[in-house]
SEKE-439688 format. One record per residue (C-alpha): residue number from 1; x, y, z. Coordinates in steps of 0.02 Angstrom, whole numbers, m for minus. Layout:
+-----+--------+--------+--------+
: seq :     xx :     yy :     zz :
+-----+--------+--------+--------+
: NUM :      X :      Y :      Z :
...
+-----+--------+--------+--------+
! end
This chain:
+-----+--------+--------+--------+
: seq :     xx :     yy :     zz :
+-----+--------+--------+--------+
:   1 :   m283 :  m1118 :     15 :
:   2 :   m310 :  m1155 :    200 :
:   3 :   m260 :  m1000 :    300 :
:   4 :   m257 :   m967 :    488 :
:   5 :   m263 :   m783 :    541 :
:   6 :   m213 :   m745 :    720 :
:   7 :   m289 :   m583 :    782 :
:   8 :   m456 :   m504 :    737 :
:   9 :   m403 :   m323 :    753 :
:  10 :   m396 :   m196 :    612 :
:  11 :   m257 :   m286 :    518 :
:  12 :   m325 :   m461 :    546 :
:  13 :   m501 :   m411 :    494 :
:  14 :   m436 :   m324 :    337 :
:  15 :   m335 :   m479 :    291 :
:  16 :   m486 :   m590 :    317 :
:  17 :   m598 :   m478 :    211 :
:  18 :   m473 :   m480 :     68 :
:  19 :   m438 :   m666 :     71 :
:  20 :   m609 :   m739 :    107 :
:  21 :   m676 :   m670 :    m57 :
:  22 :   m544 :   m767 :   m154 :
:  23 :   m610 :   m941 :   m114 :
:  24 :   m489 :   m973 :     30 :
:  25 :   m530 :  m1077 :    183 :
:  26 :   m506 :   m950 :    324 :
:  27 :   m499 :   m976 :    512 :
:  28 :   m479 :   m826 :    628 :
:  29 :   m415 :   m844 :    807 :
:  30 :   m437 :   m712 :    943 :
:  31 :   m468 :   m700 :   1130 :
:  32 :   m619 :   m585 :   1103 :
:  33 :   m770 :   m696 :   1070 :
:  34 :   m886 :   m549 :   1034 :
:  35 :   m769 :   m480 :    902 :
:  36 :   m756 :   m652 :    820 :
:  37 :   m946 :   m670 :    819 :
:  38 :   m963 :   m502 :    732 :
:  39 :   m834 :   m554 :    603 :
:  40 :   m919 :   m721 :    572 :
:  41 :  m1086 :   m634 :    545 :
:  42 :  m1012 :   m534 :    402 :
:  43 :   m892 :   m658 :    321 :
:  44 :   m893 :   m842 :    272 :
:  45 :   m756 :   m907 :    388 :
:  46 :   m722 :  m1010 :    544 :
:  47 :   m673 :   m936 :    712 :
:  48 :   m584 :  m1005 :    864 :
:  49 :   m581 :   m916 :   1033 :
:  50 :   m420 :   m932 :   1130 :
:  51 :   m236 :   m888 :   1150 :
:  52 :   m160 :   m878 :    976 :
:  53 :      7 :   m953 :   1028 :
:  54 :    m68 :  m1102 :   1120 :
:  55 :    m33 :  m1271 :   1036 :
:  56 :   m208 :  m1334 :   1076 :
:  57 :   m289 :  m1178 :   1002 :
:  58 :   m182 :  m1191 :    845 :
:  59 :   m229 :  m1374 :    828 :
:  60 :   m413 :  m1329 :    847 :
:  61 :   m390 :  m1197 :    711 :
:  62 :   m324 :  m1331 :    592 :
:  63 :   m136 :  m1301 :    598 :
:  64 :   m100 :  m1483 :    559 :
:  65 :   m153 :  m1464 :    377 :
:  66 :   m150 :  m1274 :    352 :
:  67 :    m51 :  m1195 :    211 :
:  68 :    m19 :  m1023 :    287 :
:  69 :    m14 :   m942 :    459 :
:  70 :    m35 :   m753 :    472 :
:  71 :      0 :   m694 :    650 :
:  72 :    m58 :   m514 :    667 :
:  73 :   m109 :   m495 :    849 :
:  74 :    m62 :   m337 :    944 :
:  75 :     77 :   m432 :   1035 :
:  76 :    245 :   m463 :    950 :
:  77 :    283 :   m599 :   1076 :
:  78 :    120 :   m691 :   1039 :
:  79 :    149 :   m680 :    851 :
:  80 :    328 :   m745 :    861 :
:  81 :    284 :   m884 :    983 :
:  82 :    140 :   m939 :    871 :
:  83 :    254 :   m951 :    719 :
:  84 :    380 :  m1054 :    816 :
:  85 :    244 :  m1169 :    884 :
:  86 :    165 :  m1191 :    711 :
:  87 :    335 :  m1235 :    637 :
:  88 :    395 :  m1351 :    777 :
:  89 :    235 :  m1446 :    813 :
:  90 :    136 :  m1441 :    651 :
:  91 :    268 :  m1409 :    517 :
:  92 :    153 :  m1275 :    447 :
:  93 :    233 :  m1225 :    279 :
:  94 :    225 :  m1034 :    278 :
:  95 :    221 :   m918 :    428 :
:  96 :    199 :   m729 :    425 :
:  97 :    213 :   m622 :    583 :
:  98 :    169 :   m443 :    624 :
:  99 :    318 :   m370 :    718 :
: 100 :    304 :   m191 :    781 :
: 101 :    454 :   m171 :    896 :
: 102 :    621 :   m120 :    820 :
: 103 :    701 :   m228 :    955 :
: 104 :    645 :   m377 :    851 :
: 105 :    646 :   m299 :    677 :
: 106 :    829 :   m250 :    687 :
: 107 :    886 :   m429 :    716 :
: 108 :    844 :   m533 :    562 :
: 109 :    931 :   m686 :    634 :
: 110 :    788 :   m703 :    759 :
: 111 :    670 :   m752 :    617 :
: 112 :    770 :   m902 :    552 :
: 113 :    696 :  m1079 :    563 :
: 114 :    809 :  m1118 :    710 :
: 115 :    738 :   m972 :    809 :
: 116 :    562 :   m901 :    786 :
: 117 :    537 :   m980 :    613 :
: 118 :    459 :   m827 :    530 :
: 119 :    460 :   m832 :    340 :
: 120 :    408 :   m651 :    322 :
: 121 :    390 :   m512 :    451 :
: 122 :    268 :   m369 :    430 :
: 123 :    272 :   m199 :    517 :
: 124 :    112 :   m104 :    469 :
: 125 :    169 :     52 :    561 :
: 126 :    328 :     64 :    457 :
: 127 :    232 :     32 :    296 :
: 128 :    111 :    174 :    337 :
: 129 :    258 :    286 :    383 :
: 130 :    343 :    254 :    215 :
: 131 :    178 :    286 :    127 :
: 132 :    157 :    456 :    211 :
: 133 :    337 :    504 :    171 :
: 134 :    295 :    477 :    m14 :
: 135 :    140 :    585 :      4 :
: 136 :    249 :    724 :     74 :
: 137 :    368 :    709 :    m74 :
: 138 :    220 :    718 :   m196 :
: 139 :     95 :    834 :   m109 :
: 140 :    m16 :    843 :   m264 :
: 141 :    m48 :    655 :   m263 :
: 142 :   m186 :    552 :   m181 :
: 143 :    m77 :    397 :   m184 :
: 144 :    104 :    361 :   m233 :
: 145 :    155 :    179 :   m254 :
: 146 :    314 :     98 :   m319 :
: 147 :    347 :    m61 :   m416 :
: 148 :    501 :   m155 :   m474 :
: 149 :    611 :    m91 :   m332 :
: 150 :    564 :     89 :   m367 :
: 151 :    591 :     92 :   m556 :
: 152 :    405 :    118 :   m593 :
: 153 :    281 :    228 :   m499 :
: 154 :     92 :    229 :   m499 :
: 155 :     21 :    397 :   m448 :
: 156 :   m160 :    442 :   m418 :
: 157 :   m204 :    626 :   m443 :
: 158 :   m363 :    728 :   m450 :
: 159 :   m371 :    806 :   m624 :
: 160 :   m371 :    996 :   m609 :
: 161 :   m470 :   1112 :   m723 :
: 162 :   m347 :   1198 :   m837 :
: 163 :   m221 :   1056 :   m838 :
: 164 :   m145 :   1028 :  m1011 :
: 165 :   m228 :    858 :  m1033 :
: 166 :   m394 :    898 :   m950 :
: 167 :   m530 :    906 :  m1082 :
: 168 :   m423 :    812 :  m1208 :
: 169 :   m417 :    628 :  m1261 :
: 170 :   m283 :    518 :  m1184 :
: 171 :   m199 :    490 :  m1352 :
: 172 :   m141 :    672 :  m1343 :
: 173 :    m24 :    633 :  m1199 :
: 174 :    113 :    588 :  m1323 :
: 175 :     94 :    758 :  m1407 :
: 176 :    114 :    851 :  m1242 :
: 177 :    263 :    753 :  m1178 :
: 178 :    336 :    662 :  m1330 :
: 179 :    497 :    618 :  m1240 :
: 180 :    406 :    526 :  m1099 :
: 181 :    311 :    362 :  m1115 :
: 182 :    170 :    353 :   m989 :
: 183 :      9 :    258 :   m968 :
: 184 :   m156 :    303 :   m887 :
: 185 :   m202 :    139 :   m801 :
: 186 :   m376 :    189 :   m742 :
: 187 :   m494 :    335 :   m716 :
: 188 :   m628 :    349 :   m581 :
: 189 :   m764 :    476 :   m614 :
: 190 :   m886 :    502 :   m469 :
: 191 :   m824 :    335 :   m399 :
: 192 :   m866 :    245 :   m561 :
: 193 :   m719 :    159 :   m650 :
: 194 :   m686 :    206 :   m831 :
: 195 :   m576 :     92 :   m936 :
: 196 :   m452 :    211 :  m1021 :
: 197 :   m441 :    209 :  m1211 :
: 198 :   m360 :    326 :  m1334 :
: 199 :   m518 :    428 :  m1359 :
: 200 :   m562 :    439 :  m1174 :
: 201 :   m571 :    622 :  m1121 :
: 202 :   m509 :    670 :   m948 :
: 203 :   m627 :    785 :   m853 :
: 204 :   m590 :    901 :   m707 :
: 205 :   m617 :    807 :   m544 :
: 206 :   m573 :    636 :   m616 :
: 207 :   m464 :    525 :   m507 :
: 208 :   m328 :    473 :   m630 :
: 209 :   m202 :    332 :   m602 :
: 210 :    m43 :    358 :   m703 :
: 211 :    101 :    238 :   m729 :
: 212 :    274 :    295 :   m783 :
: 213 :    456 :    268 :   m748 :
: 214 :    486 :    346 :   m577 :
: 215 :    608 :    473 :   m649 :
: 216 :    469 :    539 :   m765 :
: 217 :    321 :    539 :   m647 :
: 218 :    325 :    725 :   m604 :
: 219 :    317 :    771 :   m788 :
: 220 :    164 :    662 :   m810 :
: 221 :     79 :    737 :   m658 :
: 222 :    102 :    913 :   m728 :
: 223 :     m9 :    865 :   m875 :
: 224 :   m156 :    834 :   m758 :
: 225 :   m143 :    969 :   m626 :
: 226 :    m40 :   1116 :   m570 :
: 227 :    107 :   1069 :   m459 :
: 228 :    106 :   1127 :   m280 :
: 229 :    255 :   1210 :   m200 :
: 230 :    370 :   1085 :   m111 :
: 231 :    321 :   1048 :     68 :
: 232 :    428 :   1137 :    200 :
: 233 :    325 :   1151 :    360 :
: 234 :    234 :   1001 :    434 :
: 235 :    129 :    981 :    591 :
: 236 :    104 :    803 :    658 :
: 237 :    m31 :    761 :    785 :
: 238 :      4 :    607 :    889 :
: 239 :    174 :    540 :    938 :
: 240 :    130 :    356 :    943 :
: 241 :    209 :    218 :    839 :
: 242 :    174 :    300 :    671 :
: 243 :    192 :    481 :    728 :
: 244 :    361 :    446 :    807 :
: 245 :    425 :    347 :    657 :
: 246 :    368 :    484 :    537 :
: 247 :    448 :    621 :    641 :
: 248 :    615 :    530 :    644 :
: 249 :    604 :    499 :    456 :
: 250 :    573 :    681 :    404 :
: 251 :    637 :    795 :    542 :
: 252 :    805 :    827 :    457 :
: 253 :    725 :    878 :    291 :
: 254 :    574 :    980 :    347 :
: 255 :    520 :   1099 :    485 :
: 256 :    420 :    982 :    597 :
: 257 :    307 :   1014 :    746 :
: 258 :    231 :    870 :    844 :
: 259 :     80 :    886 :    960 :
: 260 :     43 :    750 :   1088 :
: 261 :    m90 :    762 :   1222 :
: 262 :      3 :    653 :   1349 :
: 263 :    128 :    754 :   1452 :
: 264 :    240 :    607 :   1495 :
: 265 :    245 :    543 :   1316 :
: 266 :    277 :    719 :   1249 :
: 267 :    427 :    730 :   1364 :
: 268 :    488 :    561 :   1301 :
: 269 :    467 :    619 :   1121 :
: 270 :    565 :    778 :   1153 :
: 271 :    710 :    674 :   1218 :
: 272 :    708 :    552 :   1072 :
: 273 :    693 :    667 :    920 :
: 274 :    830 :    778 :    854 :
: 275 :    762 :    930 :    761 :
: 276 :    573 :    923 :    783 :
: 277 :    482 :   1038 :    905 :
: 278 :    373 :    937 :   1025 :
: 279 :    219 :   1017 :   1103 :
: 280 :    103 :    949 :   1237 :
: 281 :    m79 :    991 :   1208 :
: 282 :   m245 :    953 :   1122 :
: 283 :   m240 :    966 :    932 :
: 284 :   m424 :   1015 :    930 :
: 285 :   m382 :   1168 :   1036 :
: 286 :   m405 :   1314 :    917 :
: 287 :   m297 :   1429 :   1024 :
: 288 :   m151 :   1306 :   1021 :
: 289 :   m159 :   1286 :    832 :
: 290 :   m169 :   1474 :    810 :
: 291 :    m19 :   1503 :    924 :
: 292 :     82 :   1373 :    828 :
: 293 :     40 :   1454 :    659 :
: 294 :    m60 :   1311 :    586 :
: 295 :   m107 :   1426 :    441 :
: 296 :     75 :   1422 :    384 :
: 297 :     84 :   1232 :    378 :
: 298 :    106 :   1152 :    208 :
: 299 :     43 :    987 :    279 :
: 300 :    m54 :    943 :    436 :
: 301 :    m53 :    755 :    477 :
: 302 :   m165 :    685 :    615 :
: 303 :   m101 :    515 :    674 :
: 304 :   m179 :    479 :    843 :
: 305 :   m268 :    315 :    885 :
: 306 :   m436 :    404 :    889 :
: 307 :   m525 :    420 :    720 :
: 308 :   m643 :    556 :    778 :
: 309 :   m502 :    658 :    853 :
: 310 :   m402 :    644 :    691 :
: 311 :   m551 :    698 :    586 :
: 312 :   m594 :    846 :    698 :
: 313 :   m413 :    904 :    711 :
: 314 :   m389 :    893 :    522 :
: 315 :   m552 :    986 :    486 :
: 316 :   m506 :   1122 :    610 :
: 317 :   m331 :   1140 :    538 :
: 318 :   m402 :   1153 :    362 :
: 319 :   m526 :   1287 :    416 :
: 320 :   m385 :   1384 :    498 :
: 321 :   m279 :   1386 :    340 :
: 322 :   m171 :   1229 :    332 :
: 323 :   m137 :   1196 :    147 :
: 324 :   m157 :   1008 :    147 :
: 325 :   m227 :    898 :    285 :
: 326 :   m208 :    710 :    308 :
: 327 :   m301 :    602 :    435 :
: 328 :   m265 :    424 :    489 :
: 329 :   m434 :    336 :    497 :
: 330 :   m455 :    154 :    546 :
: 331 :   m640 :    136 :    511 :
: 332 :   m664 :    114 :    325 :
: 333 :   m837 :    194 :    326 :
: 334 :   m763 :    352 :    401 :
: 335 :   m619 :    354 :    275 :
: 336 :   m737 :    340 :    127 :
: 337 :   m849 :    474 :    200 :
: 338 :   m716 :    609 :    224 :
: 339 :   m594 :    573 :     81 :
: 340 :   m596 :    715 :    m44 :
: 341 :   m701 :    829 :     66 :
: 342 :   m614 :    959 :    175 :
: 343 :   m491 :    821 :    220 :
: 344 :   m375 :    799 :     72 :
: 345 :   m318 :    622 :    109 :
: 346 :   m389 :    490 :    227 :
: 347 :   m266 :    350 :    260 :
: 348 :   m328 :    178 :    312 :
: 349 :   m182 :     90 :    399 :
: 350 :   m249 :    m84 :    367 :
: 351 :   m279 :    m52 :    180 :
: 352 :   m110 :     34 :    161 :
: 353 :    m14 :   m113 :    233 :
: 354 :   m121 :   m256 :    165 :
: 355 :    m33 :   m256 :     m4 :
: 356 :    134 :   m306 :     69 :
: 357 :     53 :   m457 :    149 :
: 358 :    m51 :   m504 :     m2 :
: 359 :    105 :   m516 :   m109 :
: 360 :    152 :   m668 :     m5 :
: 361 :    m21 :   m746 :    m18 :
: 362 :    m68 :   m724 :   m200 :
: 363 :    m57 :   m874 :   m315 :
: 364 :     82 :   m870 :   m443 :
: 365 :    238 :   m764 :   m428 :
: 366 :    178 :   m596 :   m365 :
: 367 :    316 :   m471 :   m326 :
: 368 :    204 :   m331 :   m260 :
: 369 :     22 :   m292 :   m224 :
: 370 :    m45 :   m119 :   m186 :
: 371 :   m220 :    m86 :   m122 :
: 372 :   m301 :     63 :   m208 :
: 373 :   m449 :    173 :   m167 :
: 374 :   m462 :    103 :     10 :
: 375 :   m467 :    m78 :    m48 :
: 376 :   m588 :    m64 :   m194 :
: 377 :   m454 :    m86 :   m329 :
: 378 :   m281 :   m164 :   m339 :
: 379 :   m119 :   m151 :   m435 :
: 380 :    m12 :   m307 :   m449 :
: 381 :    166 :   m338 :   m506 :
: 382 :    172 :   m515 :   m578 :
: 383 :    329 :   m606 :   m633 :
: 384 :    308 :   m701 :   m796 :
: 385 :    369 :   m881 :   m803 :
: 386 :    363 :  m1023 :   m928 :
: 387 :    372 :  m1025 :  m1118 :
: 388 :    251 :  m1011 :  m1263 :
: 389 :    187 :  m1188 :  m1234 :
: 390 :    158 :  m1178 :  m1047 :
: 391 :    107 :   m996 :  m1027 :
: 392 :    m44 :   m901 :  m1092 :
: 393 :     55 :   m738 :  m1102 :
: 394 :    236 :   m776 :  m1152 :
: 395 :    273 :   m729 :  m1332 :
: 396 :    103 :   m650 :  m1357 :
: 397 :     55 :   m471 :  m1395 :
: 398 :    m55 :   m386 :  m1267 :
: 399 :   m196 :   m366 :  m1393 :
: 400 :   m197 :   m556 :  m1417 :
: 401 :   m218 :   m599 :  m1232 :
: 402 :   m387 :   m654 :  m1163 :
: 403 :   m488 :   m500 :  m1118 :
: 404 :   m523 :   m472 :   m934 :
: 405 :   m640 :   m323 :   m929 :
: 406 :   m582 :   m205 :   m792 :
: 407 :   m400 :   m264 :   m795 :
: 408 :   m267 :   m160 :   m881 :
: 409 :    m85 :   m205 :   m913 :
: 410 :      2 :    m40 :   m881 :
: 411 :    189 :    m71 :   m889 :
: 412 :    325 :   m202 :   m906 :
: 413 :    495 :   m202 :   m823 :
: 414 :    618 :   m308 :   m923 :
: 415 :    795 :   m358 :   m879 :
: 416 :    914 :   m311 :  m1020 :
: 417 :   1037 :   m434 :  m1097 :
: 418 :   1205 :   m420 :  m1010 :
: 419 :   1290 :   m335 :  m1157 :
: 420 :   1160 :   m194 :  m1152 :
: 421 :   1178 :   m172 :   m965 :
: 422 :   1353 :    m99 :   m970 :
: 423 :   1363 :     65 :   m874 :
: 424 :   1495 :    194 :   m836 :
: 425 :   1433 :    246 :   m663 :
: 426 :   1403 :    124 :   m521 :
: 427 :   1254 :    222 :   m453 :
: 428 :   1159 :    193 :   m617 :
: 429 :   1204 :     10 :   m633 :
: 430 :   1046 :    m62 :   m557 :
: 431 :    931 :     53 :   m657 :
: 432 :   1019 :     20 :   m822 :
: 433 :   1002 :   m168 :   m801 :
: 434 :    815 :   m149 :   m825 :
: 435 :    705 :    m67 :   m955 :
: 436 :    535 :      9 :   m915 :
: 437 :    412 :    m22 :  m1057 :
: 438 :    241 :     60 :  m1058 :
: 439 :    118 :    m71 :  m1119 :
: 440 :     38 :    m44 :  m1290 :
: 441 :    m72 :   m159 :  m1393 :
: 442 :     75 :   m230 :  m1492 :
: 443 :    194 :   m254 :  m1344 :
: 444 :    253 :   m435 :  m1332 :
: 445 :    273 :   m511 :  m1159 :
: 446 :    431 :   m612 :  m1125 :
: 447 :    478 :   m738 :   m991 :
: 448 :    555 :   m650 :   m842 :
: 449 :    457 :   m489 :   m869 :
: 450 :    380 :   m400 :   m719 :
: 451 :    206 :   m353 :   m778 :
: 452 :    108 :   m219 :   m685 :
: 453 :    m79 :   m246 :   m694 :
: 454 :   m215 :   m129 :   m631 :
: 455 :   m385 :   m202 :   m586 :
: 456 :   m534 :    m90 :   m549 :
: 457 :   m608 :   m221 :   m432 :
: 458 :   m516 :   m347 :   m323 :
: 459 :   m644 :   m477 :   m380 :
: 460 :   m545 :   m485 :   m542 :
: 461 :   m382 :   m535 :   m457 :
: 462 :   m408 :   m725 :   m469 :
: 463 :   m437 :   m711 :   m657 :
: 464 :   m277 :   m609 :   m679 :
: 465 :   m178 :   m732 :   m573 :
: 466 :   m244 :   m878 :   m674 :
: 467 :   m194 :   m792 :   m836 :
: 468 :    m13 :   m777 :   m779 :
: 469 :      2 :   m949 :   m699 :
: 470 :    113 :  m1079 :   m782 :
: 471 :     29 :  m1234 :   m852 :
: 472 :     80 :  m1415 :   m824 :
: 473 :    187 :  m1416 :   m981 :
: 474 :    317 :  m1306 :   m896 :
: 475 :    460 :  m1401 :   m816 :
+-----+--------+--------+--------+
! end
């Protein structure tokens, strides 16, 4: 696939890193020649220096025969203008734009072909906000991800010594919770992936990825570690795009304090939030944290634009007694260095939001993609098409499928026949129309199934996609 990426910032670079390894022809456009040169030194791609929305620059980047445009510069206006230009002048088939401002996001009609011609809009800040909200709901988890419109959840937890399943083989999970069907999709032990089998024994400290129906996920988590008390008090550092969005999302359900170093912005925040307490000051000021009772905080979340400041503030808060600390870290090397140390969770914005974009780039019908372990692994939700003649998976048991070492089919979401989908309550209608099936060796895949696949390395993704693609016999 021939792809043009506009913007070589954190998001654009992350997109390029993910797509260039999958045999795509990538061209990156940016105004910063030095940044492009650094990117080209590391990755096998083309670069063009110039204004991303300029027709001549887009032509130079190959817009006339490109398959996909991904506009992820820092400017909403540049991204939207580029999509319109690519559509009007080059008839470029698919156009994705990063849009940060709610002034644009709230008006879907602006993205139609007659206007800015955006096929899909992406707001990384909102994706990261939603991700953190899930982490607050499940404070024991390292990651919480949803598939099939929320019917299935994948949760990563650190196995805790003394947990019911720790020290026991995976096949015992059915003995502990016989009424719940769950699947351990993968285990990472000292950063080494372990393919889970019935006799695999979970050890304390293992990073375990569990799949289950969302309604059952807490029960499954209890088998691996003790459950923390629900979060009540939260301190947020940084009132920028993400900090402000997060505050607005949680301030009515939790006791929230926000610290921002900029006096003018702190005043603006105070006027635009409802129940949160806004403070102006430096989050690495030990006296300020002590005065604001950081030791009583259930969660401390550092969300400034400065990686070092986030790390230092989180480490200080942890030392002073905050129960769980989270830091937003843009540089992947930093995130990998501090994750699991005194900092409980390091969030990489680019890796957190990349999955939403990849779902629109992957070959075949991919409903969702989630980046795991800061981009090292992936979980995909693939929609099965075709029949037994045209598909390698339809009508076949999982044990009969070609083996892709490192790839695990974890769950299947299947739409029920209409007669089985009758419900008495409207609020359960959507859930009852679908059945969540944990994948076992004798599970048969049907056309229309949403299959959730876990891969321990993103290098395996093309093989998985090829397995689920429909052959030429399908009409």
